[in-house]
C-alpha positions as CSV (number, residue, x, y, z in Angstrom):
1,M,-29.0,8.4,27.1
2,V,-25.4,8.6,28.3
3,V,-22.6,10.8,26.8
4,L,-19.5,9.7,26.9
5,W,-16.2,12.3,26.6
6,T,-15.2,11.0,23.4
7,D,-19.2,11.1,22.5
8,A,-18.9,14.8,22.7
9,L,-15.9,15.7,20.9
10,I,-17.3,13.9,18.2
11,Y,-20.3,15.7,18.4
12,L,-18.8,18.9,18.2
13,L,-16.1,17.9,15.9
14,I,-19.3,17.3,13.4
15,V,-20.9,20.6,14.5
16,V,-17.5,22.7,13.6
17,M,-17.5,20.6,10.5
18,L,-20.7,22.0,9.5
19,A,-20.1,25.0,10.5
20,L,-17.1,25.3,8.4
21,G,-19.0,24.0,5.2
22,W,-21.4,26.9,5.9
23,Y,-18.3,29.4,5.9
24,L,-16.8,28.1,3.1
25,R,-19.5,27.5,0.9
26,G,-19.4,29.6,-2.2
27,K,-15.8,30.5,-1.7
28,E,-13.8,30.1,-5.2
29,H,-10.5,29.3,-3.9
30,I,-12.9,26.3,-2.2
31,K,-15.0,25.7,-4.8
32,R,-12.6,24.6,-7.7
33,P,-10.3,22.2,-5.2
34,L,-13.7,20.6,-4.3
35,Q,-15.2,20.7,-7.9
36,Q,-11.8,18.4,-8.5
37,I,-12.2,16.2,-5.8
38,G,-15.4,15.9,-7.0
39,N,-13.8,14.5,-10.7
40,S,-11.9,12.3,-9.3
41,K,-12.9,8.7,-9.7
42,I,-10.2,7.6,-6.9
43,G,-11.2,10.5,-4.3
44,M,-15.1,9.9,-4.9
45,V,-14.8,6.0,-4.4
46,S,-12.4,6.0,-1.2
47,L,-14.6,9.2,0.1
48,V,-17.6,6.3,-0.3
49,V,-15.8,4.0,1.8
50,L,-14.5,6.2,4.3
51,L,-18.3,7.1,4.7
52,F,-18.9,4.1,5.4
53,F,-16.4,3.8,8.3
54,V,-17.8,6.7,9.8
55,L,-21.4,5.7,9.9
56,I,-20.6,2.6,11.4
57,G,-18.1,4.5,14.0
58,L,-21.4,7.3,14.5
59,L,-24.1,4.4,15.3
60,D,-20.9,3.4,18.1
61,S,-20.8,6.7,19.4
62,V,-24.5,6.8,20.6
63,H,-24.9,5.3,23.8
64,F,-27.4,4.5,26.3
65,K,-28.4,2.2,29.3
66,P,-31.2,-0.4,28.4
67,E,-34.6,-0.1,30.5
68,D,-34.5,-3.8,30.7
69,D,-31.1,-4.5,31.7
70,K,-30.3,-5.6,35.5
71,K,-26.8,-5.6,34.7
72,N,-26.4,-1.5,34.6
73,E,-24.3,-1.6,31.4
74,I,-24.0,1.1,28.5
75,I,-24.6,-0.1,25.0
76,S,-24.4,1.6,21.8
77,L,-27.2,1.5,19.2
78,L,-24.5,-0.7,16.9
79,D,-24.8,-2.8,20.1
80,A,-28.2,-2.7,19.9
81,F,-28.5,-3.9,16.2
82,A,-25.9,-6.5,16.1
83,A,-27.6,-7.9,19.7
84,P,-27.1,-11.5,18.3
85,L,-23.2,-11.0,17.6
86,R,-22.8,-9.3,21.0
87,E,-24.5,-12.0,23.2
88,H,-24.4,-15.2,21.4
89,G,-21.1,-16.5,22.3
90,E,-19.5,-19.9,22.4
91,K,-17.2,-21.4,25.0
92,T,-13.7,-20.8,22.8
93,Y,-12.1,-20.8,19.5
94,S,-14.4,-21.5,16.4
95,A,-13.2,-21.1,12.9
96,P,-15.0,-19.1,10.4
97,F,-18.5,-20.5,9.3
98,A,-17.9,-23.5,11.8
99,T,-20.4,-25.4,13.4
100,T,-18.2,-27.1,15.9
101,L,-15.3,-25.6,18.7
102,Y,-11.8,-25.4,17.1
103,S,-10.3,-28.0,19.5
104,K,-11.3,-31.4,20.5
105,E,-12.5,-32.3,24.0
106,M,-14.3,-35.3,25.8
107,M,-18.2,-35.1,24.7
108,M,-21.0,-37.1,26.4
109,Q,-23.2,-39.3,24.6
110,S,-26.7,-39.7,24.9
111,D,-25.7,-43.1,26.1
112,G,-23.7,-41.7,28.9
113,S,-19.9,-42.7,27.7
114,M,-17.7,-40.0,26.4
115,Q,-16.0,-39.4,23.1
116,W,-13.2,-37.6,21.9
117,G,-14.2,-35.2,19.2
118,Y,-15.3,-31.4,18.5
119,P,-18.4,-30.2,20.4
120,R,-20.8,-28.7,18.3
121,L,-21.1,-24.8,18.7
122,E,-24.2,-23.2,20.9
123,F,-24.9,-20.7,18.1
124,G,-22.8,-21.1,14.7
125,G,-24.9,-23.4,12.6
126,S,-27.3,-24.4,15.4
127,H,-30.1,-24.7,12.9
128,L,-28.2,-27.1,10.8
129,E,-29.6,-30.9,11.7
130,A,-26.4,-32.4,9.5
131,P,-23.7,-29.8,9.3
132,E,-21.7,-31.8,7.2
133,T,-24.0,-32.1,3.9
134,Q,-26.1,-28.9,4.5
135,L,-23.5,-26.4,5.7
136,M,-22.8,-25.0,2.2
137,P,-25.5,-24.9,0.5
138,D,-26.8,-23.0,3.2
139,I,-24.4,-20.3,3.3
140,L,-24.5,-20.0,-0.4
141,Q,-28.9,-19.7,0.2
142,K,-28.1,-17.3,3.2
143,A,-25.3,-15.1,1.4
144,A,-27.4,-15.3,-1.9
145,Y,-30.5,-14.1,0.0
146,G,-28.3,-11.2,1.8
147,L,-27.3,-10.3,-1.3
148,V,-30.4,-10.0,-3.1
149,Q,-31.7,-7.7,-0.1
150,G,-28.4,-5.4,-0.4
151,L,-28.9,-5.1,-4.8
152,G,-32.9,-4.5,-3.5
153,L,-31.9,-1.6,-1.1
154,M,-29.7,0.3,-4.2
155,G,-32.3,-0.2,-6.6
156,L,-34.8,1.6,-3.9
157,L,-32.1,4.5,-3.4
158,L,-31.8,4.8,-6.8
159,T,-35.8,4.7,-7.7
160,I,-36.4,7.3,-4.9
161,S,-33.6,9.8,-6.4
162,L,-34.9,9.6,-9.5
163,L,-38.5,10.4,-8.3
164,R,-37.3,13.4,-6.4
165,R,-36.7,14.8,-9.8
166,G,-39.6,14.0,-11.3
167,N,-40.1,12.4,-15.0
168,A,-38.0,9.4,-13.8
169,A,-38.2,7.6,-17.0
170,R,-36.8,10.2,-19.3
171,P,-33.4,9.5,-20.1
172,E,-31.5,13.2,-19.0
173,H,-33.1,12.8,-15.3
174,C,-31.0,9.4,-15.1
175,Q,-28.2,11.1,-16.6
176,R,-28.6,13.3,-13.8
177,V,-28.7,11.2,-10.9
178,L,-26.0,9.4,-12.5
179,A,-23.7,12.6,-13.4
180,A,-24.0,13.8,-9.4
181,R,-23.3,17.4,-8.8
182,G,-19.7,18.3,-8.5
183,A,-18.5,15.4,-10.4
184,D,-18.9,14.1,-14.2
185,K,-20.4,11.2,-15.4
186,A,-16.8,9.0,-14.6
187,S,-16.6,9.6,-11.0
188,A,-20.3,9.2,-10.7
189,K,-20.2,6.1,-12.3
190,A,-17.5,4.8,-9.8
191,I,-19.7,5.9,-7.3
192,W,-22.3,3.5,-8.2
193,Q,-20.6,1.0,-8.8
194,V,-18.5,0.7,-5.5
195,L,-21.9,0.8,-3.7
196,L,-23.2,-1.7,-5.5
197,I,-19.9,-3.7,-4.5
198,V,-19.9,-2.1,-0.2
199,V,-23.8,-2.2,0.2
200,P,-24.7,-5.8,-1.3
201,L,-21.7,-7.1,0.6
202,A,-22.8,-5.8,4.2
203,A,-25.9,-7.2,3.6
204,A,-24.6,-10.4,2.6
205,L,-22.6,-10.3,6.1
206,I,-25.3,-9.2,8.0
207,H,-27.8,-11.8,7.0
208,L,-25.1,-14.4,7.5
209,S,-24.0,-13.5,10.9
210,A,-27.7,-13.7,12.3
211,Y,-26.8,-17.5,11.5
212,Y,-23.1,-18.2,11.6
213,H,-19.8,-16.6,12.7
214,V,-18.9,-14.7,9.7
215,F,-15.0,-14.6,11.1
216,G,-15.2,-17.2,14.0
217,T,-14.6,-16.4,17.5
218,D,-11.8,-15.8,19.6
219,K,-10.1,-17.4,22.9
220,V,-13.5,-16.4,25.2
221,G,-16.1,-17.5,22.6
222,E,-16.3,-13.6,21.4
223,D,-17.3,-13.2,18.0
224,V,-14.6,-11.6,15.7
225,F,-16.5,-10.0,13.1
226,Y,-18.1,-8.0,15.8
227,Q,-14.8,-7.2,17.3
228,A,-13.8,-5.8,14.2
229,V,-16.7,-3.6,13.5
230,K,-16.5,-2.4,17.0
231,S,-13.1,-1.5,16.4
232,I,-13.9,1.0,13.6
233,R,-15.1,3.8,16.4
234,T,-11.8,3.5,17.9
235,G,-9.4,4.5,15.2
236,L,-12.0,6.9,14.2
237,V,-11.8,8.6,17.1
238,I,-7.9,8.5,17.3
239,G,-7.4,9.5,13.9
240,T,-9.8,12.6,14.0
241,L,-10.1,13.6,18.0
242,T,-6.1,13.6,17.8
243,T,-6.5,15.8,15.1
244,L,-8.9,18.1,16.5
245,I,-6.8,18.0,19.8
246,M,-3.2,19.1,17.8
247,L,-4.5,21.2,15.4
248,P,-5.2,24.6,17.2
249,M,-1.2,24.1,18.9
250,A,0.2,23.6,15.3
251,L,-2.0,26.0,13.6
252,I,-1.2,29.4,16.5
253,F,2.0,28.6,17.3
254,G,3.2,28.0,13.5
255,I,1.8,31.4,12.3
256,L,3.0,32.8,15.5
257,A,6.5,32.1,15.4
258,G,6.4,32.6,11.3
259,F,4.7,36.0,11.7
260,F,6.2,37.8,14.8
261,R,9.4,36.2,14.7
262,G,12.2,37.6,17.2
263,W,12.2,36.3,20.7
264,V,8.7,34.8,20.2
265,D,9.8,32.5,17.5
266,D,12.7,31.5,19.2
267,I,10.6,30.7,22.6
268,I,8.2,28.3,20.1
269,Q,11.3,26.8,18.4
270,Y,12.7,25.9,21.4
271,I,9.3,24.6,22.9
272,Y,8.5,21.9,19.6
273,T,12.6,21.5,19.3
274,T,12.5,20.1,23.1
275,L,9.1,18.2,22.6
276,S,10.8,16.6,19.4
277,S,13.8,15.4,21.1
278,I,11.9,13.0,23.6
279,P,11.1,9.7,22.4
280,G,7.3,9.6,21.7
281,V,6.9,6.2,22.5
282,L,8.5,6.6,25.8
283,L,6.0,9.9,26.6
284,I,3.2,8.3,25.9
285,A,4.4,4.8,28.0
286,A,4.5,7.7,30.6
287,S,1.7,9.4,30.2
288,I,-0.6,6.1,30.1
289,L,0.9,5.0,33.1
290,M,0.2,8.2,34.9
291,V,-3.2,7.5,33.5
292,Q,-3.5,4.4,35.4
293,V,-2.4,5.4,38.7
294,Y,-5.2,7.7,38.6
295,M,-7.8,5.8,37.8
296,A,-6.8,3.1,40.3
297,N,-6.7,5.8,42.7
298,H,-10.2,7.3,42.2
299,E,-12.2,3.7,41.5
300,A,-15.3,5.1,42.9
301,A,-15.2,7.7,39.4
302,F,-14.5,4.9,37.1
303,T,-17.2,1.8,38.2
304,S,-18.3,1.0,34.5
305,V,-16.0,-0.6,32.3
306,I,-16.5,1.5,29.2
307,V,-16.4,4.4,31.2
308,R,-13.0,3.7,32.1
309,S,-12.1,2.5,28.6
310,D,-13.2,5.4,27.3
311,M,-11.1,7.8,29.7
312,R,-8.3,6.1,28.6
313,L,-8.7,6.5,24.9
314,L,-9.4,10.2,25.5
315,F,-5.8,10.2,27.2
316,L,-4.2,8.9,24.5
317,C,-5.6,11.0,22.2
318,M,-4.7,13.9,24.3
319,I,-1.3,12.7,24.3
320,L,-1.1,11.6,20.3
321,G,-1.8,15.4,19.8
322,V,0.3,16.8,22.1
323,T,3.5,14.8,20.8
324,S,2.2,14.9,16.9
325,W,1.6,18.9,16.5
326,T,5.5,20.2,16.0
327,G,5.7,18.9,12.1
328,L,2.6,20.8,11.2
329,C,3.8,23.3,13.3
330,R,7.2,23.6,11.4
331,L,5.3,23.2,7.9
332,L,3.3,26.1,8.9
333,R,6.0,28.6,10.4
334,A,8.3,27.7,6.8
335,E,4.8,29.0,4.8
336,T,4.0,32.0,7.4
337,L,7.8,33.1,7.1
338,K,7.0,33.3,3.3
339,L,3.8,34.9,3.4
340,R,4.7,37.8,5.4
341,E,7.1,38.9,3.0
342,M,4.5,39.1,0.2
343,E,3.2,42.4,-1.4
344,Y,-0.4,42.3,-0.3
345,V,0.5,41.7,3.5
346,Q,3.4,44.3,3.3
347,A,0.9,47.0,2.1
348,A,-1.8,46.0,4.6
349,S,0.9,46.6,7.1
350,A,2.1,50.0,5.5
351,L,-2.0,50.9,5.5
352,G,-2.0,50.5,9.1
353,V,-4.0,47.4,9.1
354,K,-3.7,45.7,12.8
355,Q,-1.4,42.8,12.5
356,G,-4.5,40.6,13.8
357,A,-6.6,41.5,11.2
358,I,-3.5,40.2,9.1
359,L,-3.4,37.1,10.1
360,L,-6.7,36.3,10.0
361,R,-7.5,37.7,6.5
362,H,-4.4,37.1,4.8
363,I,-2.0,35.0,6.7
364,L,-4.4,32.1,8.2
365,P,-6.6,31.4,4.4
366,N,-3.2,31.2,2.7
367,V,-1.8,28.6,5.0
368,M,-5.3,26.4,5.1
369,H,-4.5,24.1,1.9
370,I,-1.4,22.9,4.0
371,V,-3.8,22.3,7.0
372,L,-6.2,20.6,5.0
373,I,-3.3,18.5,3.4
374,S,-1.8,17.4,6.9
375,V,-5.1,16.5,8.6
376,V,-5.9,14.0,6.0
377,L,-2.7,12.8,5.5
378,D,-1.9,12.4,9.5
379,F,-5.5,10.3,9.6
380,S,-4.0,7.3,8.2
381,S,-0.6,7.5,10.3
382,L,-2.4,8.0,13.5
383,V,-4.5,4.9,12.8
384,L,-2.1,2.7,12.5
385,A,0.2,4.2,15.8
386,E,-3.0,3.2,17.7
387,A,-2.7,-0.6,16.3
388,V,1.4,-0.3,17.1
389,L,0.9,1.1,20.4
390,S,-1.9,-1.3,21.7
391,Y,0.4,-3.9,20.6
392,I,2.9,-2.9,22.5
393,N,0.5,-2.7,25.4
394,I,0.6,1.1,26.1
395,G,-2.4,2.1,23.7
396,V,-6.3,1.6,24.4
397,D,-7.9,0.0,27.5
398,P,-7.4,-4.3,26.7
399,A,-10.9,-4.4,27.9
400,S,-11.7,-1.6,24.4
401,Y,-12.1,-3.3,20.9
402,S,-9.6,-1.8,18.9
403,W,-7.7,-3.8,16.3
404,G,-4.3,-2.9,18.1
405,N,-5.6,-5.6,20.7
406,M,-7.0,-7.9,18.6
407,I,-3.8,-7.9,16.8
408,N,-2.0,-8.1,20.2
409,G,-4.3,-11.5,21.4
410,A,-3.1,-12.9,18.3
411,R,0.8,-13.1,18.8
412,L,0.2,-16.2,21.0
413,E,-3.1,-17.7,18.6
414,M,-0.4,-17.3,15.9
415,A,1.9,-20.0,17.5
416,R,-0.2,-22.3,18.3
417,E,-1.6,-26.0,16.9
418,P,-3.6,-25.7,15.0
419,I,-3.0,-22.0,14.0
420,V,-5.6,-19.5,15.0
421,W,-5.2,-16.7,12.1
422,W,-8.6,-15.2,12.0
423,S,-8.4,-12.4,14.4
424,L,-5.5,-11.1,12.6
425,T,-7.1,-11.3,9.2
426,A,-10.3,-9.5,10.5
427,A,-8.1,-6.5,12.3
428,F,-6.2,-6.6,8.7
429,A,-8.7,-6.7,6.3
430,F,-10.5,-3.4,8.2
431,M,-7.6,-1.5,8.8
432,F,-6.7,-2.0,5.2
433,A,-9.5,-0.9,4.0
434,L,-9.8,2.0,5.9
435,V,-6.4,3.1,5.9
436,L,-5.9,2.6,1.8
437,A,-9.5,4.9,1.6
438,A,-8.1,7.6,3.6
439,N,-4.3,7.5,1.4
440,L,-6.3,7.4,-1.7
441,F,-8.1,10.5,-0.2
442,A,-5.4,12.4,1.2
443,D,-3.5,11.7,-2.5
444,V,-6.5,13.4,-4.3
445,V,-7.4,16.0,-1.5
446,Q,-3.6,17.0,-1.8
447,D,-3.5,17.1,-5.7
448,A,-6.4,19.4,-5.3
449,F,-5.3,22.1,-2.4
450,D,-1.9,22.1,-3.6
451,P,-1.3,25.3,-5.6
452,R,2.0,23.7,-6.9
453,R,0.0,20.9,-8.3
454,S,-2.9,22.7,-9.3
455,G,-1.5,25.7,-10.8
456,N,-3.9,28.1,-8.8
457,E,-1.9,30.8,-6.8
């Protein structure tokens, strides 16, 4: 097993989240907002979609070196599961579900003559003898087979859930399954409805990808569907690890500035005001160039392409974290200025409670709703930021899989004739689904944790 830097941070983030969930379990001020989120149909549906993306990202975060691989390359569990997509490439562009290349070439016939036409693909639709008549029926047949597999998996999961509760045939037990813990009947029904869409659709795409290039291939013949799925991890890493890096600085500096005021507040304000005055794109570009120079001068430490890409991704997360903590710091400073004047804080100070205890027991718990709201809201903006930065070549490594790199590569493809539209479409569809789910979930979290909206002080 090979543990990359970003993998280690992802594992650390999971441990921190589990520990935080264990610590906050049963606390009333957390339980009520969570119940409100659970009762929201939009919140639970968007959470299911996010968890689907997270599952793919976690599969792509477990890396190892195959024992029988002579190339000494590092792959992930997702790469192992998607081996046909990774290994069965084509010569160049091919359209979605096509059986021939997208451009005409000179082909040698069986009699030795040359003909100008569209060559057959080596993998996509190679099992068809007469693609002109067999293509569409075969696609529909295999899509239906994949949908049936997905529906069967959903039926199996539902049956297991019913049997675990015993007396599965009784209607009240069915109702308990559909009305999950912490959610009302409507939200539980919405969860099962979105699962009935996502799981069969994913099963159909997986089954079809074993025979066709579902989203076509790019200039070097690599499967676009594989690229889009592999890019999920990059988007999640940018959104989560950047937050993990920026959160401690914003939390510590914001609370200290608001609580102590005076020269402490002046220094912290000077730091984040100065940092905010520097154009973010220029600072990121300069930092990425420094990282590239460092890796070029230490080639022995970055012999693998995936290790070099992972290091650049880590530095990009660090740079985005350093440049994006100022906004949350301002919000926490303002909230702390208000909280330090509250009666219970003044009473604790008058009774001789130490300042550290006041910060941990009274200030920090009462600003966590702002932290939670900001973290969820910033996630989608960071995913979009990666796409923009990669588009202008200062984002992740060009050898990495990311939606930004796919969009960047589609610039020339959209200008050629005939137009190659599927790379841009695939990147847009996956990024749109992730960002939309994150934004919808962020709205629900904001409504649940914001005291001014929930009415809970």
